[in-house]
VOGU-965443 format. One record per atom (N, C-alpha, C, O): residue in three letters; x, y, z. Coordinates in steps of 0.05 Angstrom, whole numbers, plus 32768, in hexadecimal, padded with zeros to 4 digits. Example, Ala and Ser with C-alpha at 12.3 -4.5 7.8 and 13.67 -1.06 7.14 Angstrom:
ALA81087F8E809C;ALA80F67FA6809C;ALA81087FBE809C;ALA811D7FBE80A9;SER81017FD3808E;SER81117FEB808F;SER81028001809D;SER810C801780A1;
END
This chain:
UNK8F567CAD7836;UNK8F587CCA7837;UNK8F547CD47854;UNK8F437CCA7863;UNK8F657CE7785C;UNK8F637CF17878;UNK8F497CFF787D;UNK8F3F7D0E786C;UNK8F3D7CFA7894;UNK8F257D09789C;UNK8F2C7D2578A5;UNK8F437D2A78AC;UNK8F197D3678A5;UNK8F1E7D5278AE;UNK8F297D5278CB;UNK8F1D7D4678DD;UNK8F3F7D6078CE;UNK8F4B7D6378E9;UNK8F587D4B78F4;UNK8F5E7D49790B;UNK8F5E7D3778E2;UNK8F687D1D78EB;UNK8F837D1F78F9;UNK8F897D10790B;UNK8F947D3278F0;UNK8FAF7D3478FB;UNK8FB17D447915;UNK8FC67D49791F;UNK8F9A7D4B791F;UNK8F9A7D597939;UNK8F927D467950;UNK8F8F7D4E7967;UNK8F8F7D2C794A;UNK8F867D19795E;UNK8F9B7D147973;UNK8F957D0D798A;UNK8FB57D17796D;UNK8FCB7D157980;UNK8FDA7D2F7981;UNK8FDE7D3C796C;UNK8FE27D377999;UNK8FEF7D51799C;UNK90097D54798C;UNK90107D6A7984;UNK90177D3D7989;UNK90317D3F797C;UNK902F7D41795D;UNK90427D487950;UNK90177D3B7952;UNK90157D3C7935;UNK90197D577929;UNK90297D5A7917;UNK900B7D6C7933;UNK90107D877928;UNK902D7D91792E;UNK90387D9F791E;UNK90387D897945;UNK90537D90794B;UNK90677D847937;UNK90787D92792D;UNK90637D6A7932;UNK90757D5D791E;UNK90717D697903;UNK90857D6C78F4;UNK90597D6F78FB;UNK90537D7B78E1;UNK90627D9678DE;UNK906E7D9B78CA;UNK90607DA678F3;UNK906D7DC178F2;UNK908B7DBE78EF;UNK90977DCD78E0;UNK90977DAB78FE;UNK90B47DA778FD;UNK90BD7D9E78E1;UNK90D07DA978D6;UNK90AF7D8A78D6;UNK90B67D7F78BC;UNK90B17D9478A6;UNK90C37D997895;UNK909A7DA078A7;UNK90937DB47893;UNK90A67DCC7895;UNK90AE7DD77880;UNK90AD7DD478AD;UNK90BF7DEA78B1;UNK90DB7DE478A6;UNK90E77DF6789A;UNK90E47DCC78AA;UNK90FF7DC578A0;UNK90FE7DC47881;UNK91127DCD7874;UNK90E97DBA7876;UNK90E67DBA7858;UNK90E77DD7784E;UNK90F57DDD783A;UNK90DA7DE9785C;UNK90DA7E057854;UNK90F77E117856;UNK91007E1F7843;UNK91057E0B786B;UNK91207E14786E;UNK91327E0A7857;UNK91427E18784D;UNK912E7DF07850;UNK913E7DE4783B;UNK91387DF17820;UNK914A7DF67810;UNK911E7DF7781B;UNK91177E047802;UNK91237E207800;UNK912B7E2977EB;UNK91247E2E7817;UNK91307E497817;UNK914D7E477811;UNK91577E567800;UNK915C7E35781F;UNK91797E35781B;UNK91817E297800;UNK91947E3377F4;UNK91737E1477F7;UNK917B7E0877DD;UNK91717E1977C5;UNK91817E2077B4;UNK91587E1F77C4;UNK914D7E2D77AD;UNK91527E4B77AD;UNK915F7E55779B;UNK91497E5977C2;UNK914B7E7677C2;UNK91687E7F77C6;UNK91717E9177B8;UNK91767E7277D8;UNK91917E7C77E0;UNK91A77E7177CE;UNK91B47E8177C0;UNK91AC7E5877CF;UNK91C37E4D77C1;UNK91C07E4C77A3;UNK91D37E4F7794;UNK91A77E467799;UNK91A27E44777D;UNK919C7E5F7770;UNK91AA7E67775D;UNK91887E6D777A;UNK917E7E85776D;UNK91907E9E7773;UNK91977EAC7760;UNK91977EA2778C;UNK91A67EBA7793;UNK91C37EB8778B;UNK91CD7ECB777E;UNK91D07EA27792;UNK91ED7EA1778E;UNK91F67E8F7777;UNK920E7E8F7770;UNK91E47E80776B;UNK91EA7E6F7754;UNK92017E5B7759;UNK92117E557748;UNK92027E517772;UNK92167E3D7778;UNK920D7E217770;UNK921E7E0F776D;UNK91F37E1E776B;UNK91E97E047763;UNK91D17E097750;UNK91C27E1C7753;UNK91CF7DF7773D;UNK91B87DF8772A;UNK91A57DE17731;UNK91AE7DCA7732;UNK918C7DE77736;UNK91787DD3773D;UNK91687DCC7724;UNK915D7DDE7717;UNK91657DB2771F;UNK91547DA97709;UNK91377DB2770F;UNK912F7DB47727;UNK91277DB676FB;UNK910C7DBF76FF;UNK90FC7DAB7710;UNK90EA7DB4771F;UNK91027D92770E;UNK90F47D7E771E;UNK90F97D82773C;UNK90E77D7C774C;UNK91107D8D7743;UNK91167D93775F;UNK910D7DAF7766;UNK91027DB4777C;UNK91117DC27754;UNK910B7DDF775A;UNK90EE7DE4775B;UNK90E57DF4776C;UNK90DE7DD8774A;UNK90C17DDF7749;UNK90B27DD97763;UNK90A47DEA776D;UNK90B67DC1776F;UNK90A97DBC7788;UNK90B27DCF779E;UNK90A27DD777AF;UNK90CB7DD7779E;UNK90D47DEB77B1;UNK90C67E0677AD;UNK90BE7E1377C1;UNK90C37E0E7794;UNK90B57E27778F;UNK90987E277799;UNK908F7E3A77A4;UNK908B7E107794;UNK906F7E0D779C;UNK906D7E0C77BB;UNK905B7E1977C7;UNK907F7DFE77C7;UNK907F7DFC77E5;UNK90837E1777F1;UNK90757E1E7805;UNK90967E2777E7;UNK909A7E4277F1;UNK90827E5477ED;UNK907C7E6577FD;UNK90747E5077D7;UNK905C7E5F77D1;UNK90467E5877E5;UNK90387E6A77EE;UNK90457E3F77ED;UNK90307E377800;UNK90377E3F781D;UNK90257E46782C;UNK90507E407824;UNK90577E437840;UNK90647E5E7847;UNK90677E64785F;UNK906A7E6F7833;UNK90787E88783A;UNK906E7EA0782A;UNK90707EB77834;UNK90627E9C7813;UNK905A7EB27801;UNK90727EC377F7;UNK906E7ED977EE;UNK908A7EB777FA;UNK90A27EC577F0;UNK90A17EC777D2;UNK909B7EB377C4;UNK90A87EDE77C7;UNK90AC7EE177AA;UNK90C97EDF77A5;UNK90D97EEE77B0;UNK90D17ECC7794;UNK90ED7EC6778F;UNK90FE7EDE7789;UNK91137EE27794;UNK90F57EEF7776;UNK91047F06776E;UNK91097F197785;UNK911E7F257787;UNK90F57F1C7796;UNK90F87F2E77AD;UNK910C7F2477C1;UNK911D7F3377CB;UNK910A7F0A77C7;UNK911D7EFE77DB;UNK91397EFF77D0;UNK914C7F0777DF;UNK913D7EF877B7;UNK91587EF977AB;UNK91637F1577AB;UNK917B7F1977B2;UNK91537F2877A3;UNK915D7F4477A3;UNK91657F4E77BE;UNK917A7F5B77C1;UNK91557F4877D2;UNK915B7F5077ED;UNK91757F4477F7;UNK91867F517804;UNK91797F2A77F1;UNK91917F1C77FB;UNK91AA7F2577EC;UNK91BF7F2877F8;UNK91A77F2977D2;UNK91BF7F3377C3;UNK91C87F4F77CD;UNK91DF7F5477CE;UNK91B47F6077D3;UNK91BC7F7A77DE;UNK91C97F7777F9;UNK91DB7F867800;UNK91BF7F647809;UNK91CB7F5F7823;UNK91E97F597820;UNK91FA7F63782F;UNK91F07F48780C;UNK920C7F427808;UNK921C7F5977FD;UNK92337F5D7803;UNK920F7F6977ED;UNK921C7F8077E1;UNK92247F9577F7;UNK92387FA477F4;UNK92147F97780C;UNK92187FAB7821;UNK92187F9F783D;UNK92107FAC7850;UNK92227F86783F;UNK92207F787859;UNK922A7F887870;UNK92427F8F7872;UNK92187F8E7883;UNK921E7F9C789C;UNK922A7FB87897;UNK92397FC278A7;UNK92227FC47881;UNK92287FDF787B;UNK920F7FEE7873;UNK91FA7FE1786F;UNK921080087871;UNK91F980177869;UNK91EF800D784E;UNK91FF800C783B;UNK91D68006784C;UNK91CB7FFB7834;UNK91C37FDE7837;UNK91B47FD37827;UNK91CD7FD0784C;UNK91C57FB57852;UNK91A87FB5785B;UNK91A17FC3786D;UNK91977FA4784E;UNK917B7FA47855;UNK91757F9B7872;UNK91617FA3787E;UNK91877F8A787D;UNK91827F807898;UNK919C7F7A78A7;UNK91A67F6378A7;UNK91A87F8E78B3;UNK91C17F8B78C1;UNK91BE7F9078DF;UNK91B77FA678E7;UNK91C47F7C78F0;UNK91C27F80790D;UNK91D57F967917;UNK91CD7FA57929;UNK91EE7F99790D;UNK91FF7FAF7917;UNK91F37FCA7912;UNK91F97FDD7920;UNK91E37FCD78FD;UNK91D77FE678F6;UNK91BB7FEA7903;UNK91B67FFE790F;UNK91AA7FD67900;UNK918E7FD87909;UNK918A7FCD7926;UNK91767FD37932;UNK919E7FBE7930;UNK919B7FB2794A;UNK91927F957948;UNK91807F8F7939;UNK919E7F837957;UNK91987F677956;UNK917A7F62795D;UNK916D7F52794F;UNK91707F6E7971;UNK91557F6A797A;UNK91417F717963;UNK912E7F62795E;UNK91467F877956;UNK91347F8F7940;UNK91357F7B7929;UNK91207F75791E;UNK914C7F717922;UNK914E7F5E790C;UNK91407F437913;UNK91327F387903;UNK91457F3A792C;UNK91397F207934;UNK911A7F227935;UNK910D7F10792C;UNK91107F38793F;UNK90F37F3B7943;UNK90E57F46792B;UNK90CD7F417927;UNK90F37F56791B;UNK90E67F647905;UNK90F57F6078EA;UNK90F47F7278D9;UNK91027F4978E7;UNK91127F4478CF;UNK91017F4678B6;UNK910A7F5178A1;UNK90E87F3C78B7;UNK90D77F3C789F;UNK90CF7F597898;UNK90CC7F5F7880;UNK90CD7F6B78AB;UNK90C87F8778A6;UNK90DE7F937895;UNK90D87FA27882;UNK90F77F8E789C;UNK910D7F99788D;UNK910E7F8D7871;UNK91167F9B785E;UNK91067F74786E;UNK91057F687854;UNK90F07F767842;UNK90F67F7D782B;UNK90D97F7B784D;UNK90C47F88783E;UNK90CC7FA57837;UNK90C67FAF7821;UNK90D97FB27849;UNK90E27FCD7845;UNK90F67FCE782E;UNK90F67FE0781D;UNK91087FBB782D;UNK911D7FBA7819;UNK91127FB677FD;UNK911B7FC477EA;UNK91007FA377FA;UNK90F67F9D77DF;UNK90E57FB377D3;UNK90DF7FB277BB;UNK90DC7FC677E3;UNK90CD7FDC77D9;UNK90DE7FF377CF;UNK90D4800677C3;UNK90F87FF177D3;UNK910A800777CA;UNK910A800877AB;UNK910B7FF3779E;UNK9109802077A0;UNK910880237782;UNK912180177775;UNK9137801B777E;UNK911C80077761;UNK91327FFA7751;UNK913E7FE2775E;UNK91507FD67753;UNK91357FDB7776;UNK91417FC57785;UNK913F7FAB7776;UNK91537F9D7772;UNK91277FA4776D;UNK91237F8A7760;UNK91317F897745;UNK913B7F74773E;UNK91307F9F7737;UNK913D7F9F771C;UNK915B7F9C771E;UNK91677F8F770D;UNK91687FA87733;UNK91857FA77735;UNK918E7F8C7741;UNK91A27F817738;UNK91817F837756;UNK918B7F6C7765;UNK917B7F527760;UNK91837F3D7769;UNK91657F537752;UNK91557F3B774E;UNK91567F2F7733;UNK91447F20772B;UNK916C7F347724;UNK916E7F2A7709;UNK91727F0B7709;UNK917F7F00771B;UNK91687EFE76F4;UNK916D7EE276EF;UNK915B7ECF76FE;UNK915F7EB776FD;UNK91477ED9770C;UNK91357EC8771A;UNK911F7EBD7708;UNK911B7EC976F2;UNK91107EA8770F;UNK90FC7E9C76FD;UNK90E87EB176F3;UNK90DE7EC27703;UNK90E27EAF76DA;UNK90CE7EC176CE;UNK90BC7EB176BB;UNK90B27EBB76A7;UNK90B77E9876C2;UNK90A57E8776B1;UNK90887E8D76B7;UNK90827E9E76C7;UNK90767E7F76A9;UNK905A7E8576AB;UNK90507E8276C8;UNK90417E9376D2;UNK90577E6C76D5;UNK904D7E6776F0;UNK90577E7C7704;UNK90497E827717;UNK906F7E8676FF;UNK907A7E9B7711;UNK906B7EB5770D;UNK90637EC27720;UNK90667EBC76F4;UNK90597ED676ED;UNK903C7ED676F5;UNK90317EEA76FF;UNK902E7EBF76F1;UNK90117EBE76F4;UNK90077EB2770E;UNK8FF07EB57715;UNK90197EA5771D;UNK90107E987736;UNK90227E9E774D;UNK901A7EAA7761;UNK903B7E94774C;UNK904C7E957764;UNK90537EB1776D;UNK90547EB77785;UNK90577EC4775A;UNK905D7EDF7761;UNK90437EF07762;UNK903E7EFF7775;UNK90337EEE774D;UNK901B7EFE774B;UNK90077EF87761;UNK8FFA7F0A776C;UNK90047EDE7767;UNK8FF07ED6777B;UNK8FFE7EC97793;UNK8FF67EB3779B;UNK90137ED5779D;UNK90227EC977B3;UNK90117EC577CC;UNK90177EB377DC;UNK8FFD7ED677D0;UNK8FEB7ED377E7;UNK8FDA7EBA77E5;UNK8FD17EB077FA;UNK8FD57EB077CD;UNK8FC37E9977CA;UNK8FCF7E8077D6;UNK8FC17E6F77E1;UNK8FEA7E7D77D3;UNK8FF77E6577DE;UNK8FF37E6277FB;UNK8FEC7E4C7805;UNK8FF87E77780B;UNK8FF57E747828;UNK8FD87E727830;UNK8FD27E667845;UNK8FC67E7C781F;UNK8FA97E787824;UNK8FA27E5A7821;UNK8F937E4F7831;UNK8FAC7E4E780C;UNK8FA87E327808;UNK8FB47E21781E;UNK8FA87E0D7827;UNK8FCB7E2A7828;UNK8FD87E1C783E;UNK8FC77E1D7858;UNK8FC67E0A7867;UNK8FBA7E34785C;UNK8FA77E367872;UNK8F917E227870;UNK8F8A7E147883;UNK8F867E1F7858;UNK8F717E0B7853;UNK8F7B7DEF7858;UNK8F6C7DDE7864;UNK8F937DE9784F;UNK8F9F7DCE7854;UNK8FA27DC97871;UNK8F9C7DB3787B;UNK8FAD7DDC7880;UNK8FB27DD9789D;UNK8F987DD578AC;UNK8F967DC578BE;UNK8F837DE478A4;UNK8F697DE278B2;UNK8F5D7DC678AC;UNK8F527DBA78BE;UNK8F607DBC7894;UNK8F567DA2788D;UNK8F647D8C789D;UNK8F587D7978A7;UNK8F7F7D8F789F;UNK8F8F7D7A78AC;UNK8F8C7D7B78CB;UNK8F8C7D6678D8;UNK8F897D9378D6;UNK8F8A7D9678F3;UNK8F717DA27900;UNK8F707DA47919;UNK8F5D7DA978F0;UNK8F457DB478FB;UNK8F457DD278FE;UNK8F597DDF78F8;UNK8F2E7DDD7906;UNK8F2A7DF97907;UNK8F3A7E08791D;UNK8F3E7E20791B;UNK8F427DF97931;UNK8F517E067947;UNK8F6F7E037943;UNK8F7D7E177943;UNK8F787DEA7940;UNK8F957DE5793E;UNK8F9F7DEE7923;UNK8FB67DF87921;UNK8F8F7DEB790E;UNK8F987DF178F3;UNK8FA37E0E78F0;UNK8FB97E1178E6;UNK8F937E2278F8;UNK8F9E7E3D78F6;UNK8FB77E437907;UNK8FC77E537900;UNK8FBA7E34791D;UNK8FD27E37792D;UNK8FEA7E2C791E;UNK8FFF7E39791D;UNK8FE77E157912;UNK8FFC7E097902;UNK90047E1C78EB;UNK901B7E2178E6;UNK8FEF7E2778DE;UNK8FF47E3A78C8;UNK90037E5378D2;UNK90157E5D78C4;UNK8FFB7E5D78E8;UNK90087E7578F3;UNK90257E7078F9;UNK90367E8278F3;UNK902C7E597903;UNK90487E527908;UNK90577E5178EE;UNK906E7E5A78EC;UNK904B7E4578D9;UNK90577E4378BF;UNK905C7E5F78B3;UNK90717E6478A7;UNK904A7E7278B8;UNK904D7E8D78AD;UNK90637E9C78BB;UNK906F7EAE78AF;UNK90687E9578D4;UNK907D7EA378E3;UNK90987E9578E0;UNK90AD7E9F78E9;UNK90987E7E78D3;UNK90B07E6D78D3;UNK90C87E7B78C6;UNK90DD7E7F78D3;UNK90C57E8478AD;UNK90DC7E91789F;UNK90E17EAD78AA;UNK90F87EB478AD;UNK90CD7EBD78B0;UNK90D37ED778BD;UNK90E37ED478D6;UNK90F47EE578DC;UNK90DF7EBF78E6;UNK90EE7EBB78FF;UNK91097EAE78F9;UNK911E7EB97900;UNK91097E9678ED;UNK91227E8778EA;UNK91357E9378D6;UNK914D7E9478DA;UNK912B7E9D78BF;UNK913D7EA878AB;UNK91427EC578AF;UNK91597ECE78B2;UNK912C7ED578AE;UNK912F7EF278B0;UNK91397EFA78CC;UNK91477F0E78CF;UNK91317EEA78E0;UNK91397EF178FC;UNK91537EE47904;UNK91667EF2790A;UNK91537EC97905;UNK916A7EBB7911;UNK91837EBC78FE;UNK91987EC47907;UNK91807EB578E5;UNK91977EB478D3;UNK91A17ED178CE;UNK91B97ED678D1;UNK91907EE378C7;UNK91997EFE78C1;UNK919F7F0E78DA;UNK91AD7F2278D9;UNK91957F0578F1;UNK919A7F12790A;UNK91B17F067919;UNK91C77F12791A;UNK91AC7EEF7925;UNK91C17EE17934;UNK91D97EDA7922;UNK91F07ED9792C;UNK91D47ED57909;UNK91EA7ECF78F6;UNK91FD7EE678F1;UNK92117EE378E3;UNK91F67EFE78FB;UNK92087F1578F9;UNK920F7F207915;UNK92177F377917;UNK920A7F10792A;UNK920F7F1A7945;UNK921A7F057958;UNK922B7F0B7969;UNK92117EEC7955;UNK92187ED77968;UNK92257EBF795A;UNK921D7EB97944;UNK92397EB37967;UNK92457E9B795B;UNK92637E9F7957;UNK926F7EB07962;UNK926E7E8E7946;UNK928A7E8E7941;UNK92917E947924;UNK927F7E937913;UNK92AA7E9C791F;UNK92B27EA37904;UNK92CA7E9278FB;UNK92DE7E907909;UNK92C77E8778E3;UNK92DE7E7A78D7;UNK92EE7E8D78C5;UNK93057E8978C0;UNK92E07EA278BC;UNK92EC7EB578A9;UNK92E87ED178B2;UNK92D37ED978BB;UNK92FD7EE178B0;UNK92FC7EFD78B7;UNK92F37F0D789E;UNK93037F1A7891;UNK92DA7F0C7899;UNK92CE7F1B7883;UNK92C87F38788B;UNK92CA7F3E78A3;UNK92BF7F497879;UNK92BB7F65787F;UNK92A17F6A788E;UNK929E7F807898;UNK92907F57788F;UNK92777F5A789E;UNK92787F4C78B9;UNK928E7F4278C0;UNK92627F4C78C7;UNK92627F4078E2;UNK92557F2478E3;UNK924C7F1B78F8;UNK92557F1678CC;UNK92487EFC78CB;UNK92557EE878DE;UNK926D7EE878E3;UNK92447ED678E8;UNK924C7EC178FB;UNK92407EA778F3;UNK922B7EA678E7;UNK924E7E9178FB;UNK92427E7678F9;UNK92337E717913;UNK923F7E717928;UNK92197E6C7911;UNK92097E687928;UNK920F7E4D7935;UNK920F7E4B794E;UNK92147E397925;UNK92197E1E792F;UNK922A7E0F791A;UNK92257E127902;UNK923D7DFE7923;UNK924C7DEE790F;UNK923C7DD77903;UNK92427DCD78EE;UNK92277DCF7911;UNK92157DBA7907;UNK91FC7DC778FC;UNK91EB7DD0790B;UNK91FB7DCA78E2;UNK91E67DDA78D5;UNK91D17DC778C9;UNK91D37DBF78B1;UNK91BD7DC278D8;UNK91A77DB078D0;UNK918D7DBE78CF;UNK917F7DBF78BB;UNK91857DCA78E6;UNK916B7DD578EA;UNK91647DEA78D4;UNK914D7DEA78CA;UNK91777DFC78CE;UNK91727E1178BA;UNK917C7E0A789E;UNK917F7E1C788E;UNK91807DF1789A;UNK91887DE8787F;UNK91A57DEE7877;UNK91AC7DEC7860;UNK91B57DF6788B;UNK91D17DFD7886;UNK91D77E1B7889;UNK91EE7E23788A;UNK91C17E2B788C;UNK91C47E48788E;UNK91D27E5078A9;UNK91DA7E6778AC;UNK91D47E3D78BB;UNK91E27E4478D4;UNK91FF7E4B78D0;UNK920B7E5A78DF;UNK920B7E4278BA;UNK92277E4778B3;UNK92297E6178A3;UNK92327E62788C;UNK92217E7778B0;UNK921D7E9078A2;UNK92387E9E789C;UNK923A7EAB7887;UNK924B7E9C78AE;UNK92657EA978A8;UNK92737E9B7891;UNK927F7EA87880;UNK92717E807891;UNK927D7E71787A;UNK92717E7A7860;UNK927F7E7E784C;UNK92577E7F7860;UNK92497E877848;UNK92527EA3783F;UNK92567EA77828;UNK92557EB57852;UNK925D7ED0784B;UNK927A7ED17841;UNK92817EE37832;UNK928A7EBE784A;UNK92A57EBD7840;UNK92A87EB57823;UNK92BB7EBC7815;UNK92947EA5781A;UNK92947E9B77FF;UNK92777E9877F6;UNK926D7E8177F4;UNK92697EAE77F0;UNK924C7EAD77EC;UNK92437E9B77D6;UNK922D7E8F77D8;UNK92527E9877C0;UNK92487E8877AA;UNK924A7E6A77AF;UNK923D7E5A77A1;UNK925A7E6277C2;UNK925D7E4577C8;UNK92427E3877CF;UNK92347E4277E1;UNK923C7E2277C2;UNK92247E1377C9;UNK92287E0377E3;UNK92157DF977EF;UNK92417E0077EC;UNK92487DF27804;UNK924F7E06781A;UNK92627E167816;UNK92417E067830;UNK92467E197846;UNK925B7E0E785A;UNK92677E1E7868;UNK925E7DF4785B;UNK92727DE9786D;UNK928E7DF27865;UNK92957DF2784D;UNK929E7DF97879;UNK92BA7E017874;UNK92CF7DF37885;UNK92E67DF4787F;UNK92C67DE6789A;UNK92D87DD778AC;UNK92CF7DBA78AE;UNK92B87DB478AA;UNK92E27DA978B5;UNK92DC7D8C78B6;UNK92C67D8678CB;UNK92B77D7278C7;UNK92C47D9678E0;UNK92B17D9078F5;UNK92967D9C78F0;UNK92847D997901;UNK92927DAA78DA;UNK92797DB678D4;UNK92687DA478C2;UNK92727D9378B3;UNK924E7DA778C4;UNK923B7D9878B4;UNK92267DAA78A8;UNK92187DB878B6;UNK92237DA9788E;UNK920F7DB9787F;UNK91FB7DA67872;UNK92017D9A785D;UNK91E47DA4787E;UNK91D07D917873;UNK91C67D9A7857;UNK91BD7D897847;UNK91C67DB47852;UNK91BF7DBD7837;UNK91D17DB27822;UNK91C87DAB780C;UNK91EB7DB17828;UNK91FE7DA57815;UNK91F87D877811;UNK91FB7D7D77FB;UNK91F17D7A7827;UNK91EA7D5D7824;UNK91D27D5A7812;UNK91D27D487801;UNK91BE7D6A7814;UNK91A67D697803;UNK91AE7D6E77E6;UNK91A47D6177D3;UNK91C07D8177E1;UNK91C97D8777C6;UNK91D87D6E77BA;UNK91D37D6877A3;UNK91E97D6277CA;UNK91F77D4A77C0;UNK91E47D3377BA;UNK91E77D2577A7;UNK91CF7D3077CB;UNK91BB7D1B77C6;UNK91AC7D2177AC;UNK91A77D0F779C;UNK91A47D3A77A8;UNK91967D41778F;UNK91A87D3D7777;UNK919E7D367762;UNK91C27D43777B;UNK91D57D3F7764;UNK91D67D22775C;UNK91DA7D1C7744;UNK91D47D10776F;UNK91D57CF37768;UNK91BF7CEB7755;UNK91C37CD87745;UNK91A97CF97756;UNK91927CF37744;UNK91907D06772D;UNK917B7D07771F;UNK91A47D167729;UNK91A47D297712;UNK91927D417716;UNK918B7D4E7703;UNK918A7D46772F;UNK91777D5C7735;UNK91857D75773E;UNK91787D8A7743;UNK919F7D757741;UNK91AF7D8C7749;UNK91CA7D8B773C;UNK91D57D757739;UNK91D57DA27734;UNK91F07DA37729;UNK91FF7DB97737;UNK91F87DD17735;UNK92147DB27745;UNK92247DC57754;UNK92347DD67740;UNK92437DCB7730;UNK92317DF07742;UNK92407E037731;UNK92597E0D773E;UNK926D7E137731;UNK92587E0F7758;UNK92707E177767;UNK926C7E0F7784;UNK92577E147790;UNK92827E047790;UNK92827DFD77AC;UNK929F7DFF77B6;UNK92B17DF777A8;UNK92A27E0A77CE;UNK92BD7E0C77DA;UNK92C97DF177DB;UNK92BC7DDD77E0;UNK92E47DEF77D7;UNK92F17DD677D4;UNK92FA7DCA77EE;UNK92FF7DB277F0;UNK92FD7DDA7803;UNK93067DD0781D;UNK92F07DC2782C;UNK92D87DC37824;UNK92F77DB57842;UNK92E47DA77854;UNK92D37D937844;UNK92C27D85784F;
END
């Protein structure tokens, strides 16, 4: 058993932990929240979905119904009046730096969750723990980080984890993904592909491809592009833990 603060003995240990944990969080967001829950492009077996739900509870405090509702409304009004987080409307700097603020503002709108959050998990654990006590997960994560890295480094690691999705998803994907990069498709919004090699953000870098065909579980659209999220889906499918419901046929 690890001793208290054991993973802080080398400077690279907390750095490596943050990178690995952060990527896992990105993957859980893109596979569970985005491709499975919001757009129904893939169905995840409970054995795969449940650990993702718990991990997101520990590292983000995201409530599935709220995230799904906000993202569905984003697609319904992409870069038009009514979009919860549009750089052309709110300004790129505001979205990158305050993306989480726009998310919180959107989910407080009357009728928002009822209209756009349909079909999300409503089982016992969702009602009584993951949604009702969403603050408890990140509190437990703080305790885990302090135990692993000590009283000084632990809270720093935890703080980076708490800023991870507000920065990378709410800021970079929703911000830069509608302002910077290249376009494969001339869609009605300003979506852009941030990078053709989509690894760090779990495939979310291919944002224009996604907006061109939102339901597709595969974000890759050109031969030279790589969507690591799609790779994970194919690997899960090999073990019967994922079933693709729809994916674009090209590339």
